[in-house]
N, C-alpha and C positions, 0 to 999 in steps of 0.2 A: 341328298337332302332334299331336293325337290320343290316345286311352290306350292303346293298344300303347307309345307312344313313352314317353308320363309310366312305365307300370310296368314299362318296362325301364331308363329312368333311374332310378325308386326303387330296382330292385334290386340296378343297379351301385352306387349309394351305399351303400347295405346292407353290400355286400361293400368296398369301400371303406373303409369304417368297423371292420371287422373285426364287424360286426353279422349273426345268422343270420338267412336268407334267410325274409323273411315277418314281420318284426316288427315293421315299418311299416306302420300301416292307412292305406293312402289315400282321405280323403275326396272325392268326384267333387261339387263344390258348382255344385248346380244350381239358383242363385236365378238371375230371369226368365230362364232359357234355355227358349230354344221348344222344344215336347212332342216334335216329333222327334228332335231331339240330345239328350234325355234319354231316350228310347224306343230310339235306337241303342246308346247306353252299358249301358244293362240289358239288349237282346238281344245284347250280347258278352259278358254274364253279370256284369259289377261291381252289388257291391248293398250299397254304403254311399256314401250322399250327404250334402251339407250345404244346408242352406237356412237364411238371413237373414229371411226374413219369416214369423211364425206363420200370418195368414189365406192367404198364398200356398201355403203348404205343407201347410193345410188342406185345401186345393182339390185339389190333385192327387194327393197321394201314397196316399188311401188306394184308389185306383181302380187306381192302381199295384202297392201292396201286395197285391192279389188277383189282378193277374195275373201279377210274376213273386216265386213266394215268397222268403224269405229276405233281402229288403230291408228295411235299418236305416237310418236318418235322424236325424242329427245336429242341431242349432240351434249355429249358429254365429254368429247376430247378437243385437242389444242385446234385451234379455226385458224387456217391462213387464210388471208385478207383475199387470195385468189381464190378461195373455193366457197368466199362468202354469197357471191348471188347464189349457187346451187344450193349451198345451206340456208337461205333462207325460204327459199323454192320447197325444201325436203321436210326439215324439222319442224312443231309446232313449238318448240322452245329451244335456245341455245343456253348452256350454263355454263359457257367457257370466254365472255365478254372478257378483257384483260389486259387491256390497252386503249390509246386514246385513237391511233390509228385504225384498231379493227373496229370503235363505236363511230367512228365519220363514216368508213366504209357502210356499214349496216342502217345509218341515219340515212345515204344518199339512196340507198337499196329500198328504204321504207319510203322515203318522199317518191321513187319512182314508180314504185308498187303499189302506194295506198296502205299498203299493212306490213305488219316484221311479226315476228315467232317473241315470242316471251323472252324475256333476257334475265340472265343471272351473273350476275358479276363475281368472275372468280376472284378470291381471297388467298395470299400467301400466308396463312395466319402463322405460319413457322418460319416466314422470311429466309426460307430457305433459298438459296444463289440459284441452284439450279432449274429451278421451278418454278413455272407460270404464274398471274396471280399479280393484283395489286398487293402492296405491302399494307399493311393495317393501319398502317397513320396516314395511307392514301386512300385510302376507302370514302369517307364523306365527302374531300373533292372531286372525287370520280363519279361518284354518286350522283352528284349536282350537276357535272359534267354533261354525261350522258342523258341527264333529264332534261339540261338546255336543250339539247339534240332534239327532243321529243319521242325518244326510246322508250319503249315500254319497258322499263327494270321493276322487276317483280319481285325479286331476291338476290342472295347470297348465296357462293356455294364456295367449298371448302375442301381438302384431301389435308387431312393431317400427317407430320410427317411420321414415318414409319418407325415401328419398334418405341415408340411413347405412348403414354397414356391419351389418348383422344378428348377425352370428357375437356378439358379446360380451352381445347381448342373448340368444341361445340358451343361451350358457353361463352366464349370471346365472337364466335360469330355471330352468335343468338342476340349479344350485344351491340354491336354494328347495326344488325339488322333494326335493330329497335329503335335505335335514334337517328335512323335514316327512316324510318315509316314503311321499311319492307315488309312484306307477311312472310315470302318465298323463304325457304333454308333447305338449300340442298346439302345434305352431309349426312355421310354414316355407307357403307359398302359393308359388304359381306361381313366382316370379323367385327364390325362394331356399330350395326346397324343400331340397337336398341338404344347403346348409350346416346346415339343421336337422338332418337326420337325421346330420351328421357329430357335432353335437351330442349327441345322444340321443333326437329325437322318436320318440313311437308314432304321431301321429297328424300327417298334414301334408293342406294345406287344400289343392284345386289345382281349379281352375274354369276360366280360360279358354284354358288350355293343353289341357285335354281337349276341351272342349265348343267352342273358338272364343269370336270375342269376341260380348260381353251388347249387346243394344238396349237402351238407354233409354229411349227413346223412349213416344211415347203406349202404354199399357197397358191393354186392355180392363179393363172394371169396375173 
């Protein structure tokens, strides 16, 4: 499909929803993608990327940042507390704040550094036992707790359950964000980003539709 087609579809979805052009940020999810594919997207002028693994991102983005000014990389995968120090130095935003212990760790790092990446709280909108994220009924309290630690919470993130209509989950997340005064909504992936934009997404996370299918075969190193 490619970057041009996805960019066109994002713009069309913005227009269809009556939203301003450029109001949705397209995160190109580059995890486990060959370097040549990522570099092609960088050369095309795209500058916002998403990664799921701290060590993978650490190994490839410093060099690309040096070669392509203006790059921003967001953490969109689960974040272990023991990787938090690297993460806050590596990413402009973290979309997966999902538990009090991680909030405490990020607050300690922010105090030590004097700065912090933007943070999105991950919400488990489907209350799935196997999935990370704050349960819907706990969102308001967790937002307040994180704000009490002076963390820069800018929005909410969700990954709807597989095989269901994502639209109600997107609408629910938008409602939670609105009542907490949060402008950011990180929701929507390759298969459903247009529905997410219709529901108010500010960040959509698209990988395979931009880069092509991932190969999860044996990886070097």
